[in-house]
C-alpha positions in Angstrom: 49.5 51.2 94.2 45.9 50.5 95.0 45.5 48.8 98.5 42.6 46.4 98.9 41.2 46.1 102.4 40.7 42.6 103.9 37.0 43.4 104.3 36.6 44.3 100.6 38.6 41.2 99.6 36.4 39.0 101.8 33.2 40.5 100.5 34.4 40.0 96.9 35.2 36.3 97.6 31.9 35.8 99.3 30.0 37.3 96.4 31.9 35.5 93.7 32.9 32.2 95.4 30.4 30.0 93.5 31.2 31.4 90.0 34.9 31.1 90.8 34.5 27.5 91.9 32.4 26.6 88.8 34.9 28.2 86.3 37.6 26.3 88.2 35.6 23.1 87.8 35.5 23.6 84.0 39.3 24.3 83.8 40.2 21.4 86.1 37.8 19.1 84.3 39.4 19.9 80.9 42.9 19.5 82.4 42.1 16.2 84.1 40.3 14.9 81.0 43.3 15.6 78.8 45.8 14.4 81.3 44.1 11.1 82.2 43.6 10.3 78.5 47.4 10.4 78.0 48.0 8.3 81.2 45.6 5.5 80.1 46.2 5.6 76.4 48.5 2.6 76.0 46.6 0.4 78.5 43.1 1.3 77.2 42.0 2.1 80.7 39.2 4.4 79.8 36.5 1.9 78.8 32.9 2.8 78.6 32.4 1.5 82.2 35.3 3.5 83.7 34.1 6.7 82.0 30.6 6.0 83.5 32.2 5.9 87.0 33.9 9.3 86.3 30.6 10.7 85.0 28.6 9.5 88.0 28.7 12.8 90.0 27.9 14.8 86.9 25.0 12.5 86.1 23.6 12.9 89.7 24.0 16.7 89.3 22.0 16.7 86.1 19.3 14.4 87.6 18.7 16.7 90.6 18.7 19.9 88.6 16.3 18.4 86.0 14.1 17.2 88.8 13.6 20.8 90.0 12.9 22.3 86.6 9.2 21.2 86.3 8.1 22.5 89.8 10.2 25.6 89.2 8.6 26.4 85.8 5.0 25.7 87.0 5.2 27.7 90.3 7.3 30.5 88.9 5.0 31.1 85.9 1.7 30.8 87.7 2.8 33.1 90.6 4.4 35.7 88.2 1.5 35.8 85.8 -1.1 35.6 88.5 0.4 38.6 90.4 0.2 40.8 87.3 -2.7 42.5 85.6 -3.9 40.7 82.5 -3.0 43.8 80.3 0.5 43.9 81.9 1.0 40.2 81.2 0.2 40.8 77.5 2.7 43.7 77.3 5.5 41.8 79.0 4.9 38.6 77.0 4.6 40.6 73.8 7.9 42.5 74.3 9.6 39.2 75.2 8.4 37.4 72.0 9.3 40.3 69.7 12.8 40.4 71.3 13.2 36.6 70.8 12.2 36.8 67.1 14.5 39.7 66.4 17.6 38.2 68.1 17.0 34.8 66.5 16.8 36.4 63.0 20.0 38.4 63.6 21.8 35.3 64.9 20.9 33.4 61.7 22.0 36.3 59.5 25.4 36.4 61.3 25.9 32.7 60.9 25.1 32.8 57.2 27.3 35.8 56.5 30.2 34.2 58.4 30.1 30.7 56.8 29.7 32.1 53.3 32.6 34.5 53.8 35.1 32.0 55.3 33.8 28.9 53.4 35.2 26.3 55.8 33.5 23.4 53.9 35.5 24.2 50.7 38.8 24.0 52.6 38.1 20.7 54.3 39.6 17.4 53.4 37.8 15.0 51.1 38.2 12.3 53.8 35.2 13.9 55.5 32.8 13.1 52.7 32.0 9.7 54.0 28.7 9.2 55.9 27.5 6.1 57.8 24.7 7.3 60.0 21.3 6.0 59.8 18.7 8.0 57.8 16.4 10.1 59.9 13.0 10.7 58.4 11.6 14.1 59.3 10.0 17.0 57.4 9.8 20.7 58.1 6.0 20.6 58.2 5.9 17.7 60.6 8.4 19.4 63.0 6.4 22.6 63.1 3.1 20.9 63.5 4.5 18.8 66.3 5.5 22.1 68.0 2.0 23.4 67.7 0.4 20.1 68.9 2.7 20.1 72.0 1.5 23.5 72.9 -1.9 21.9 73.5 -1.2 18.6 75.4 -4.2 16.3 75.8 -3.1 15.3 79.3 -1.1 17.7 81.6 0.1 14.8 83.7 1.4 13.0 80.6 3.0 16.3 79.4 5.3 16.1 82.4 7.0 13.0 81.1 6.2 12.7 77.4 5.8 14.7 74.2 4.1 14.1 70.9 6.1 13.2 67.8 5.1 12.4 64.2 6.5 9.2 62.8 6.8 8.5 59.1 6.9 4.9 57.9 7.2 3.6 54.3 4.1 2.0 52.8 4.1 -1.8 53.1 3.5 -2.3 49.4 6.4 0.0 48.4 9.0 -0.3 51.2 11.7 1.4 49.0 9.7 4.6 48.4 11.9 7.6 48.9 9.3 10.3 48.6 8.4 11.1 52.3 5.1 12.7 51.2 3.9 9.2 50.2 4.9 7.6 53.5 2.4 6.7 56.2 1.9 9.2 59.0 1.6 8.0 62.6 1.9 9.7 65.9 3.4 8.6 69.2 4.4 9.9 72.5 8.1 9.8 73.3 10.0 10.2 76.5 10.8 13.8 77.4 9.1 16.6 79.3 6.8 18.6 77.0 8.1 21.9 78.3 6.3 24.1 75.8 3.0 22.5 76.8 3.7 22.9 80.5 4.6 26.6 79.9 1.4 27.2 77.9 -0.8 25.6 80.6 1.0 27.5 83.4 0.5 30.8 81.7 -3.2 30.1 81.1 -3.7 29.1 84.7 -1.8 32.3 85.8 -4.0 34.5 83.7 -7.1 32.8 85.2 -5.8 33.6 88.7 -5.1 37.1 87.7 -8.6 37.5 86.3 -10.2 36.2 89.6 -7.5 37.6 91.9 -9.9 38.8 94.7 -11.6 35.4 94.9 -8.4 33.3 94.6 -6.0 35.2 96.9 -5.4 32.1 99.1 -4.5 29.9 96.1 -2.3 32.6 94.6 -0.4 33.1 97.9 0.0 29.3 98.3 1.6 29.0 94.9 3.8 32.1 95.5 5.0 30.5 98.8 5.6 27.2 97.1 7.7 29.1 94.5 9.8 30.5 97.2 10.4 27.1 98.7 11.3 25.7 95.3 13.8 28.5 94.8 15.3 27.7 98.2 15.9 24.1 97.1 17.3 25.4 93.8 19.9 27.4 95.8 21.1 24.3 97.5 21.3 22.4 94.2 23.3 25.2 92.6 26.2 24.7 95.1 26.7 21.2 93.5 27.5 22.8 90.1 31.3 23.1 90.5 31.9 19.4 91.1 29.0 18.4 88.8 30.5 20.4 85.9 34.0 19.1 86.6 32.7 15.5 86.3 30.7 16.1 83.1 33.6 17.8 81.3 36.2 15.3 82.4 34.1 12.3 81.3 33.3 13.9 77.9 37.1 14.4 77.2 37.8 10.8 78.3 35.2 9.2 76.0 36.4 10.9 72.9 38.2 8.5 70.5 40.8 10.9 69.0 40.5 14.6 69.9 43.4 15.6 67.6 41.9 13.9 64.6 38.5 15.4 65.1 39.9 19.0 65.4 42.2 18.3 62.4 39.2 17.5 60.2 36.6 19.9 61.7 38.8 22.6 63.2 37.9 25.3 60.7 34.2 24.5 61.0 34.5 24.6 64.8 36.3 27.9 64.6 33.7 29.5 62.4 30.6 28.4 64.4 32.4 29.2 67.7 33.4 32.7 66.6 29.8 33.3 65.4 28.4 32.2 68.7 30.9 34.2 70.7 30.4 37.3 68.6 26.6 37.0 69.0 26.9 36.5 72.7 29.6 39.0 73.5 28.9 41.8 71.0 25.5 41.6 69.3 23.3 40.8 72.4 25.2 43.4 74.6 24.8 46.0 71.8 21.0 45.4 71.6 20.8 45.6 75.4 22.7 48.9 75.4 20.6 50.4 72.6 17.3 49.7 74.4 18.4 50.4 78.0 21.4 52.8 77.7 23.2 50.8 80.4 26.6 49.1 80.3 25.8 45.5 79.3 29.1 43.9 80.5 28.5 44.1 84.2 25.1 42.5 83.5 26.9 39.8 81.5 29.5 39.2 84.2 26.8 38.7 86.8 25.4 35.9 84.7 28.7 33.9 84.8 27.3 31.2 87.0 24.4 30.5 84.7 26.6 30.5 81.6 29.1 28.1 83.1 26.3 25.8 84.2 24.8 25.8 80.7 28.3 25.1 79.2 29.0 22.2 81.7 25.5 20.7 81.5 25.2 21.3 77.7 21.7 22.5 78.2 20.0 25.9 78.6 17.0 24.1 80.2 19.3 22.6 82.9 20.6 26.0 83.6 17.2 27.6 84.1 17.2 27.5 87.9 20.6 29.1 88.1 19.6 31.7 85.4 16.6 32.9 87.5 18.7 33.0 90.6 21.5 35.0 89.0 19.1 37.5 87.4 17.2 38.1 90.7 20.2 38.2 93.1 23.0 39.6 91.0 21.2 41.8 88.4 18.2 42.6 90.7 15.6 41.9 88.1 12.0 41.8 89.5 11.0 38.2 90.1 7.7 38.9 88.3 9.7 39.4 85.2 12.3 36.6 85.5 9.8 34.0 86.4 7.5 34.9 83.5 10.1 35.7 80.8 12.8 33.1 81.4 10.8 29.9 81.3 9.3 31.1 78.0 12.7 32.1 76.7 14.2 28.8 77.7 11.5 27.0 75.7 11.4 29.0 72.5 14.4 31.4 72.3 17.4 29.6 70.8 19.7 32.2 69.3 22.8 29.9 69.5 20.9 26.9 68.0 19.6 29.0 65.1 23.1 30.3 64.3 24.6 26.8 64.6 22.1 25.2 62.3 22.6 27.9 59.6 26.4 27.5 59.7 26.2 23.7 59.8 23.8 23.3 56.9 25.8 25.6 54.6 29.1 24.0 55.8 27.8 20.6 54.7 26.6 22.0 51.4 30.1 23.4 50.8 31.6 20.0 51.5 29.2 18.3 49.1 30.0 20.9 46.4 26.4 22.1 46.3 26.1 25.6 44.8 24.4 27.9 47.3 22.2 30.3 45.3 20.4 33.2 47.0 17.2 31.2 47.1 18.9 28.3 48.9 20.6 30.6 51.4 17.2 32.3 52.1 15.7 28.8 52.6 18.4 27.9 55.1 17.9 31.2 57.0 14.1 30.8 57.2 14.2 27.1 58.1 17.0 27.5 60.7 14.9 30.2 62.4 11.8 28.0 62.5 13.9 24.9 63.5 15.4 26.6 66.5 12.0 27.3 67.9 10.9 23.7 67.1 13.9 22.3 69.0 12.0 22.4 72.2 9.4 19.9 70.9 11.8 17.5 69.3 14.0 14.9 71.2 17.8 15.0 70.6 17.8 18.8 70.2 19.6 20.7 67.5 20.9 17.7 65.5 17.4 16.4 64.8 16.0 19.8 63.7 19.2 20.3 61.6 17.7 17.6 59.4 14.9 19.9 58.3 17.4 22.6 57.5 19.3 20.2 55.3 16.1 19.1 53.7 15.4 22.7 52.6 18.4 22.6 50.3 18.1 19.0 49.2 20.8 17.4 51.3 20.3 13.9 52.8 19.7 13.8 56.5 22.5 11.3 57.1 25.0 14.1 56.3 24.7 15.2 60.0 27.3 12.5 60.6 29.9 14.9 59.0 29.8 17.2 62.0 28.5 15.0 64.8 32.0 14.3 66.2 32.4 17.9 67.3 28.8 18.6 68.2 29.2 17.8 71.9 31.5 20.8 72.3 29.6 23.2 70.0 26.4 22.3 71.8 27.9 23.6 75.1 28.8 26.9 73.6 25.4 27.4 71.9 23.6 26.5 75.2 25.5 29.3 76.9 24.5 31.7 74.2 20.9 30.6 74.4 21.0 31.4 78.1 22.6 34.8 77.5 19.9 35.7 75.0 17.2 34.9 77.6 19.0 37.0 80.2 19.4 40.1 78.1 15.8 39.8 77.1 14.7 39.7 80.7 16.8 42.8 81.3 15.3 44.7 78.4 11.7 43.7 79.4 12.4 44.7 83.0 13.7 48.1 81.9 10.5 48.9 80.0 8.2 47.4 82.6 9.7 49.3 85.6 6.9 51.9 85.8 4.2 49.4 85.3 5.5 47.2 88.1 5.9 50.2 90.4 2.3 51.3 89.7 1.1 47.8 90.3 2.9 47.8 93.7 1.2 51.1 94.6 -2.2 49.7 93.7 -1.5 46.6 95.7 -0.8 48.6 98.8 -4.1 50.5 98.3 -6.1 47.2 98.0 -8.9 46.7 100.6 -7.1 43.7 102.0 -3.8 45.5 102.7 -5.7 48.6 104.1 -7.5 46.3 106.6 -4.3 44.6 107.7 -2.7 48.0 108.2 -5.6 49.2 110.4 -5.4 46.1 112.5 -1.7 46.6 113.1 
């Protein structure tokens, strides 16, 4: 029998205390949510106000973690890009983007294959065919153009709090017009940080610092030190995640009207999309990592447990960004110049889980409506889901809104999203975790192929006149 020393046990607990507490928070949150639902079922205790009280701690957790995201992205990207040579930044950025495109396409193909094979929509009850949501007017072209526009914000201060969105309104003389191409096109700025614009501006500023490195050493060092301070604050915030996740999960279970009825109607759809997401996260992404690095991917995956749990609890890969960077640097020992360059970009545009979900959801709804899915329509769903997952960053309300453009590609009305919205809160948590995992493996692969470049850069830095002078003075 293997004997474990007290020292080894204490070290294991110290190294894994936070992830253990966070997973415990998820489990306890689910248990309390289900248990308290049954306690207050007859007396209707769980009104919207009481659920708000339960959710207070979780809401505060999301507020503080969202507050740190903007300074974290700006300082991390500028310091990471500014410390690299311009040619190296191009190579690292190029590798990351190629990886994002490949994994997103693979995720869509997996989702399409799974939903066509199992056909959950054809086995569902006819009771689900009703739809009472309001129509959302959005086109594929407008969504993609908004994404491009948001890359070039007209005001960087405004980009911190608002993003651009195209709005379609029917012509006054023909208010019943159904052809969206004939509607009036207007633009407005809506609430929500324009992350993709902030990322683009930070990269440009970082490249500029890299180009004038000798003349801007003081500014670069200031931003690097500011980045370290922001990461310190991030570390403090991360310790709030166990209780924050517990509160968020418990409140979500308490506010559900009828969990049993939802799973009875949408159980097979949930099983299909969840299996697809889990397979992509636990098999496909690790396999890609192994092929490119020849390293065991599962210790790498296990070390990201805190980030995955935070993404699941917060239902957002963006909210998990600070935790993701910290886990990669401290647990998987990825160079900060890689994590702080690659992860903010990945969080903004790399959405494997969202792409898979949108492909499955669109074909599921088509099956429920009895729409015959020809090869051309399946291909349209695959292409549009890939583009929509990238566009998610520039559109408020996330995946459900961009799902509209996927439905439009096969001629289904946008209000059909109401058929799956009851279960989307849980699916969104799983796909957020998969999105984070895709970013993490991408950082690992890029770090593997950039190791020699980073080492050479460190050697050159030591040989720089400034460091030689400092050494002589010492």
